[in-house]
N, CA, C and O atoms as a GROMACS GRO file, in nm:
protein
  376
    1MET      N    1   8.255  13.218  11.142
    1MET     CA    2   8.287  13.184  11.005
    1MET      C    3   8.348  13.044  11.001
    1MET      O    4   8.420  13.005  11.092
    2ILE      N    5   8.318  12.971  10.897
    2ILE     CA    6   8.368  12.834  10.883
    2ILE      C    7   8.507  12.836  10.822
    2ILE      O    8   8.532  12.906  10.724
    3ASP      N    9   8.597  12.760  10.882
    3ASP     CA   10   8.732  12.743  10.828
    3ASP      C   11   8.726  12.631  10.724
    3ASP      O   12   8.741  12.514  10.757
    4TRP      N   13   8.705  12.668  10.598
    4TRP     CA   14   8.686  12.569  10.493
    4TRP      C   15   8.810  12.487  10.468
    4TRP      O   16   8.801  12.368  10.438
    5PHE      N   17   8.927  12.548  10.479
    5PHE     CA   18   9.050  12.472  10.458
    5PHE      C   19   9.068  12.368  10.568
    5PHE      O   20   9.108  12.255  10.541
    6GLY      N   21   9.037  12.405  10.692
    6GLY     CA   22   9.045  12.311  10.802
    6GLY      C   23   8.943  12.198  10.787
    6GLY      O   24   8.973  12.083  10.817
    7LEU      N   25   8.824  12.233  10.741
    7LEU     CA   26   8.720  12.133  10.719
    7LEU      C   27   8.762  12.035  10.610
    7LEU      O   28   8.744  11.914  10.625
    8LEU      N   29   8.818  12.087  10.502
    8LEU     CA   30   8.865  12.001  10.393
    8LEU      C   31   8.979  11.911  10.439
    8LEU      O   32   8.981  11.792  10.406
    9GLY      N   33   9.075  11.966  10.513
    9GLY     CA   34   9.186  11.886  10.563
    9GLY      C   35   9.139  11.774  10.655
    9GLY      O   36   9.187  11.662  10.645
   10ASN      N   37   9.045  11.805  10.743
   10ASN     CA   38   8.992  11.702  10.832
   10ASN      C   39   8.912  11.598  10.755
   10ASN      O   40   8.914  11.480  10.788
   11ALA      N   41   8.840  11.642  10.652
   11ALA     CA   42   8.763  11.548  10.570
   11ALA      C   43   8.855  11.450  10.498
   11ALA      O   44   8.820  11.333  10.482
   12VAL      N   45   8.972  11.495  10.455
   12VAL     CA   46   9.064  11.408  10.382
   12VAL      C   47   9.120  11.300  10.473
   12VAL      O   48   9.125  11.183  10.433
   13TRP      N   49   9.162  11.334  10.596
   13TRP     CA   50   9.217  11.230  10.682
   13TRP      C   51   9.108  11.135  10.730
   13TRP      O   52   9.135  11.017  10.751
   14VAL      N   53   8.986  11.185  10.749
   14VAL     CA   54   8.875  11.097  10.787
   14VAL      C   55   8.844  11.002  10.671
   14VAL      O   56   8.815  10.885  10.694
   15LEU      N   57   8.848  11.052  10.548
   15LEU     CA   58   8.826  10.968  10.431
   15LEU      C   59   8.933  10.858  10.422
   15LEU      O   60   8.901  10.744  10.389
   16GLY      N   61   9.057  10.893  10.452
   16GLY     CA   62   9.164  10.792  10.453
   16GLY      C   63   9.138  10.684  10.556
   16GLY      O   64   9.158  10.566  10.528
   17CYS      N   65   9.094  10.723  10.675
   17CYS     CA   66   9.062  10.625  10.779
   17CYS      C   67   8.944  10.537  10.737
   17CYS      O   68   8.946  10.416  10.760
   18ALA      N   69   8.843  10.598  10.676
   18ALA     CA   70   8.726  10.523  10.631
   18ALA      C   71   8.764  10.423  10.521
   18ALA      O   72   8.714  10.311  10.520
   19LEU      N   73   8.852  10.463  10.431
   19LEU     CA   74   8.898  10.372  10.325
   19LEU      C   75   8.974  10.255  10.385
   19LEU      O   76   8.954  10.141  10.343
   20ALA      N   77   9.062  10.281  10.480
   20ALA     CA   78   9.138  10.174  10.544
   20ALA      C   79   9.044  10.076  10.614
   20ALA      O   80   9.061   9.955  10.604
   21LEU      N   81   8.945  10.129  10.684
   21LEU     CA   82   8.849  10.043  10.752
   21LEU      C   83   8.767   9.961  10.653
   21LEU      O   84   8.740   9.843  10.678
   22ALA      N   85   8.728  10.020  10.542
   22ALA     CA   86   8.654   9.948  10.439
   22ALA      C   87   8.738   9.836  10.378
   22ALA      O   88   8.688   9.727  10.354
   23VAL      N   89   8.865   9.864  10.352
   23VAL     CA   90   8.954   9.761  10.295
   23VAL      C   91   8.971   9.646  10.393
   23VAL      O   92   8.965   9.529  10.354
   24LEU      N   93   8.992   9.678  10.519
   24LEU     CA   94   9.006   9.572  10.619
   24LEU      C   95   8.878   9.490  10.633
   24LEU      O   96   8.883   9.368  10.645
   25SER      N   97   8.764   9.557  10.631
   25SER     CA   98   8.637   9.487  10.642
   25SER      C   99   8.613   9.396  10.522
   25SER      O  100   8.573   9.281  10.539
   26TYR      N  101   8.637   9.447  10.402
   26TYR     CA  102   8.615   9.366  10.283
   26TYR      C  103   8.713   9.249  10.274
   26TYR      O  104   8.677   9.140  10.230
   27SER      N  105   8.837   9.272  10.317
   27SER     CA  106   8.934   9.163  10.313
   27SER      C  107   8.896   9.055  10.414
   27SER      O  108   8.918   8.936  10.388
   28ASN      N  109   8.839   9.094  10.527
   28ASN     CA  110   8.792   8.996  10.624
   28ASN      C  111   8.677   8.913  10.565
   28ASN      O  112   8.671   8.792  10.583
   29TYR      N  113   8.587   8.981  10.495
   29TYR     CA  114   8.475   8.913  10.430
   29TYR      C  115   8.524   8.816  10.323
   29TYR      O  116   8.480   8.701  10.318
   30GLU      N  117   8.617   8.862  10.238
   30GLU     CA  118   8.668   8.776  10.133
   30GLU      C  119   8.747   8.658  10.189
   30GLU      O  120   8.739   8.547  10.137
   31ALA      N  121   8.822   8.681  10.294
   31ALA     CA  122   8.897   8.572  10.358
   31ALA      C  123   8.802   8.468  10.414
   31ALA      O  124   8.828   8.348  10.406
   32HIS      N  125   8.692   8.513  10.470
   32HIS     CA  126   8.593   8.419  10.523
   32HIS      C  127   8.530   8.337  10.411
   32HIS      O  128   8.511   8.216  10.426
   33LEU      N  129   8.496   8.402  10.299
   33LEU     CA  130   8.435   8.331  10.186
   33LEU      C  131   8.529   8.228  10.125
   33LEU      O  132   8.487   8.118  10.091
   34ARG      N  133   8.655   8.263  10.112
   34ARG     CA  134   8.752   8.174  10.048
   34ARG      C  135   8.822   8.081  10.145
   34ARG      O  136   8.905   7.999  10.105
   35ARG      N  137   8.790   8.095  10.272
   35ARG     CA  138   8.852   8.014  10.379
   35ARG      C  139   9.003   8.031  10.378
   35ARG      O  140   9.078   7.933  10.384
   36GLU      N  141   9.045   8.156  10.371
   36GLU     CA  142   9.187   8.190  10.375
   36GLU      C  143   9.211   8.277  10.498
   36GLU      O  144   9.117   8.323  10.564
   37ARG      N  145   9.337   8.298  10.527
   37ARG     CA  146   9.371   8.391  10.632
   37ARG      C  147   9.357   8.533  10.578
   37ARG      O  148   9.380   8.560  10.460
   38MET      N  149   9.320   8.621  10.667
   38MET     CA  150   9.306   8.761  10.627
   38MET      C  151   9.440   8.817  10.582
   38MET      O  152   9.446   8.903  10.494
   39ARG      N  153   9.546   8.770  10.642
   39ARG     CA  154   9.681   8.815  10.605
   39ARG      C  155   9.711   8.784  10.459
   39ARG      O  156   9.774   8.863  10.389
   40ALA      N  157   9.665   8.666  10.412
   40ALA     CA  158   9.689   8.628  10.273
   40ALA      C  159   9.611   8.719  10.177
   40ALA      O  160   9.662   8.757  10.072
   41VAL      N  161   9.489   8.754  10.215
   41VAL     CA  162   9.408   8.842  10.131
   41VAL      C  163   9.469   8.982  10.128
   41VAL      O  164   9.478   9.044  10.022
   42LEU      N  165   9.510   9.032  10.245
   42LEU     CA  166   9.568   9.166  10.251
   42LEU      C  167   9.703   9.174  10.180
   42LEU      O  168   9.748   9.284  10.147
   43GLY      N  169   9.767   9.063  10.157
   43GLY     CA  170   9.896   9.062  10.089
   43GLY      C  171   9.886   9.078   9.939
   43GLY      O  172   9.987   9.098   9.872
   44ARG      N  173   9.766   9.072   9.885
   44ARG     CA  174   9.748   9.088   9.741
   44ARG      C  175   9.774   9.233   9.700
   44ARG      O  176   9.745   9.325   9.776
   45PRO      N  177   9.830   9.253   9.581
   45PRO     CA  178   9.865   9.389   9.537
   45PRO      C  179   9.749   9.487   9.536
   45PRO      O  180   9.768   9.604   9.567
   46SER      N  181   9.630   9.443   9.500
   46SER     CA  182   9.517   9.536   9.495
   46SER      C  183   9.480   9.586   9.634
   46SER      O  184   9.445   9.703   9.651
   47TYR      N  185   9.486   9.500   9.733
   47TYR     CA  186   9.458   9.541   9.870
   47TYR      C  187   9.570   9.629   9.924
   47TYR      O  188   9.545   9.725   9.997
   48GLN      N  189   9.692   9.596   9.889
   48GLN     CA  190   9.804   9.679   9.932
   48GLN      C  191   9.794   9.819   9.872
   48GLN      O  192   9.823   9.918   9.940
   49ALA      N  193   9.754   9.827   9.746
   49ALA     CA  194   9.739   9.957   9.681
   49ALA      C  195   9.631  10.040   9.751
   49ALA      O  196   9.648  10.160   9.772
   50ALA      N  197   9.520   9.975   9.786
   50ALA     CA  198   9.411  10.047   9.852
   50ALA      C  199   9.454  10.095   9.991
   50ALA      O  200   9.421  10.206  10.031
   51LEU      N  201   9.527  10.011  10.064
   51LEU     CA  202   9.574  10.053  10.197
   51LEU      C  203   9.677  10.165  10.187
   51LEU      O  204   9.679  10.255  10.271
   52ASN      N  205   9.762  10.160  10.086
   52ASN     CA  206   9.859  10.267  10.067
   52ASN      C  207   9.790  10.397  10.026
   52ASN      O  208   9.832  10.505  10.067
   53LEU      N  209   9.685  10.388   9.946
   53LEU     CA  210   9.607  10.506   9.912
   53LEU      C  211   9.542  10.565  10.037
   53LEU      O  212   9.539  10.687  10.055
   54ALA      N  213   9.492  10.479  10.123
   54ALA     CA  214   9.434  10.525  10.250
   54ALA      C  215   9.540  10.596  10.334
   54ALA      O  216   9.512  10.699  10.396
   55GLY      N  217   9.659  10.540  10.337
   55GLY     CA  218   9.768  10.605  10.412
   55GLY      C  219   9.805  10.740  10.353
   55GLY      O  220   9.834  10.834  10.426
   56ALA      N  221   9.803  10.748  10.220
   56ALA     CA  222   9.835  10.876  10.155
   56ALA      C  223   9.729  10.981  10.186
   56ALA      O  224   9.762  11.097  10.211
   57LEU      N  225   9.603  10.942  10.184
   57LEU     CA  226   9.496  11.036  10.217
   57LEU      C  227   9.506  11.081  10.362
   57LEU      O  228   9.490  11.199  10.392
   58PHE      N  229   9.532  10.987  10.451
   58PHE     CA  230   9.545  11.022  10.592
   58PHE      C  231   9.660  11.120  10.613
   58PHE      O  232   9.644  11.221  10.681
   59ALA      N  233   9.775  11.090  10.556
   59ALA     CA  234   9.892  11.177  10.573
   59ALA      C  235   9.870  11.314  10.510
   59ALA      O  236   9.913  11.415  10.565
   60ALA      N  237   9.803  11.318  10.396
   60ALA     CA  238   9.774  11.447  10.332
   60ALA      C  239   9.679  11.530  10.418
   60ALA      O  240   9.696  11.651  10.431
   61GLY      N  241   9.580  11.464  10.475
   61GLY     CA  242   9.488  11.536  10.563
   61GLY      C  243   9.557  11.587  10.689
   61GLY      O  244   9.528  11.696  10.736
   62MET      N  245   9.648  11.507  10.743
   62MET     CA  246   9.722  11.551  10.861
   62MET      C  247   9.815  11.667  10.826
   62MET      O  248   9.835  11.757  10.906
   63ALA      N  249   9.872  11.664  10.706
   63ALA     CA  250   9.957  11.776  10.662
   63ALA      C  251   9.875  11.903  10.650
   63ALA      O  252   9.923  12.012  10.684
   64ALA      N  253   9.752  11.891  10.602
   64ALA     CA  254   9.667  12.008  10.585
   64ALA      C  255   9.624  12.068  10.718
   64ALA      O  256   9.596  12.188  10.726
   65THR      N  257   9.619  11.987  10.823
   65THR     CA  258   9.575  12.037  10.953
   65THR      C  259   9.691  12.069  11.047
   65THR      O  260   9.668  12.115  11.159
   66SER      N  261   9.814  12.046  11.004
   66SER     CA  262   9.931  12.073  11.089
   66SER      C  263   9.962  12.222  11.093
   66SER      O  264   9.943  12.293  10.994
   67GLN      N  265  10.009  12.268  11.206
   67GLN     CA  266  10.046  12.408  11.221
   67GLN      C  267  10.195  12.432  11.195
   67GLN      O  268  10.228  12.513  11.107
   68PRO      N  269  10.286  12.366  11.266
   68PRO     CA  270  10.428  12.392  11.241
   68PRO      C  271  10.469  12.341  11.102
   68PRO      O  272  10.422  12.238  11.056
   69ILE      N  273  10.556  12.415  11.038
   69ILE     CA  274  10.596  12.381  10.901
   69ILE      C  275  10.669  12.248  10.894
   69ILE      O  276  10.657  12.175  10.796
   70TRP      N  277  10.747  12.216  10.999
   70TRP     CA  278  10.820  12.089  10.996
   70TRP      C  279  10.725  11.971  11.003
   70TRP      O  280  10.753  11.867  10.942
   71GLN      N  281  10.613  11.983  11.074
   71GLN     CA  282  10.515  11.875  11.077
   71GLN      C  283  10.447  11.860  10.942
   71GLN      O  284  10.422  11.749  10.895
   72MET      N  285  10.417  11.973  10.880
   72MET     CA  286  10.354  11.970  10.750
   72MET      C  287  10.444  11.902  10.647
   72MET      O  288  10.398  11.821  10.566
   73VAL      N  289  10.572  11.936  10.650
   73VAL     CA  290  10.667  11.875  10.557
   73VAL      C  291  10.680  11.725  10.582
   73VAL      O  292  10.682  11.646  10.488
   74ALA      N  293  10.687  11.687  10.709
   74ALA     CA  294  10.698  11.544  10.742
   74ALA      C  295  10.576  11.466  10.694
   74ALA      O  296  10.591  11.358  10.637
   75TRP      N  297  10.457  11.520  10.716
   75TRP     CA  298  10.336  11.452  10.671
   75TRP      C  299  10.328  11.447  10.519
   75TRP      O  300  10.283  11.347  10.463
   76LEU      N  301  10.373  11.553  10.452
   76LEU     CA  302  10.371  11.552  10.304
   76LEU      C  303  10.468  11.450  10.248
   76LEU      O  304  10.438  11.383  10.149
   77ILE      N  305  10.585  11.437  10.310
   77ILE     CA  306  10.681  11.334  10.266
   77ILE      C  307  10.619  11.196  10.282
   77ILE      O  308  10.630  11.112  10.193
   78LEU      N  309  10.555  11.172  10.396
   78LEU     CA  310  10.490  11.043  10.418
   78LEU      C  311  10.378  11.019  10.317
   78LEU      O  312  10.361  10.908  10.268
   79ALA      N  313  10.302  11.123  10.285
   79ALA     CA  314  10.194  11.109  10.187
   79ALA      C  315  10.249  11.074  10.049
   79ALA      O  316  10.192  10.990   9.979
   80VAL      N  317  10.357  11.137  10.010
   80VAL     CA  318  10.418  11.108   9.880
   80VAL      C  319  10.471  10.964   9.877
   80VAL      O  320  10.456  10.895   9.776
   81LEU      N  321  10.531  10.919   9.985
   81LEU     CA  322  10.582  10.782   9.990
   81LEU      C  323  10.468  10.681   9.982
   81LEU      O  324  10.479  10.580   9.912
   82PHE      N  325  10.358  10.707  10.054
   82PHE     CA  326  10.241  10.618  10.045
   82PHE      C  327  10.184  10.618   9.904
   82PHE      O  328  10.148  10.512   9.852
   83ALA      N  329  10.175  10.734   9.840
   83ALA     CA  330  10.120  10.742   9.705
   83ALA      C  331  10.208  10.669   9.604
   83ALA      O  332  10.158  10.603   9.514
   84ALA      N  333  10.340  10.682   9.619
   84ALA     CA  334  10.432  10.611   9.529
   84ALA      C  335  10.419  10.460   9.547
   84ALA      O  336  10.420  10.385   9.449
   85GLN      N  337  10.407  10.417   9.672
   85GLN     CA  338  10.391  10.274   9.699
   85GLN      C  339  10.257  10.225   9.644
   85GLN      O  340  10.250  10.114   9.590
   86ALA      N  341  10.152  10.304   9.655
   86ALA     CA  342  10.022  10.266   9.600
   86ALA      C  343  10.028  10.254   9.449
   86ALA      O  344   9.970  10.162   9.392
   87ALA      N  345  10.097  10.347   9.384
   87ALA     CA  346  10.109  10.340   9.238
   87ALA      C  347  10.187  10.216   9.195
   87ALA      O  348  10.151  10.150   9.098
   88ARG      N  349  10.293  10.186   9.269
   88ARG     CA  350  10.372  10.067   9.235
   88ARG      C  351  10.290   9.940   9.256
   88ARG      O  352  10.296   9.849   9.173
   89GLN      N  353  10.214   9.932   9.364
   89GLN     CA  354  10.131   9.816   9.388
   89GLN      C  355  10.017   9.805   9.286
   89GLN      O  356   9.980   9.695   9.245
   90ARG      N  357   9.964   9.918   9.245
   90ARG     CA  358   9.856   9.918   9.147
   90ARG      C  359   9.906   9.866   9.012
   90ARG      O  360   9.837   9.790   8.944
   91ARG      N  361  10.028   9.907   8.975
   91ARG     CA  362  10.086   9.856   8.851
   91ARG      C  363  10.113   9.706   8.858
   91ARG      O  364  10.103   9.636   8.758
   92ALA      N  365  10.147   9.657   8.976
   92ALA     CA  366  10.175   9.514   8.994
   92ALA      C  367  10.047   9.432   8.987
   92ALA      O  368  10.051   9.314   8.951
   93SER      N  369   9.933   9.492   9.022
   93SER     CA  370   9.807   9.415   9.024
   93SER      C  371   9.741   9.410   8.887
   93SER      O  372   9.650   9.330   8.866
   94VAL      N  373   9.785   9.493   8.794
   94VAL     CA  374   9.722   9.494   8.659
   94VAL      C  375   9.789   9.395   8.569
   94VAL      O  376   9.750   9.381   8.453
   0.00000   0.00000   0.00000
């Protein structure tokens, strides 16, 4: 039988990793086009919001796949902090 909850939890953290990789790749591309440092591009609020969202997805997925309750709580706290930071950065970019 398929463990659907485990599959969903693993899919969420993989999605977070994929989002982070996509943000890094696109920021490298944009930095090359504008002849800027990648650090300068990643420092923009929109990129920071996307990276924080990726961190929140990763932490939420890790919380879903954790067995001990203390690990689950720790990952959930980290996910909430990443999500709050992403929301703050998103508001700053608008």
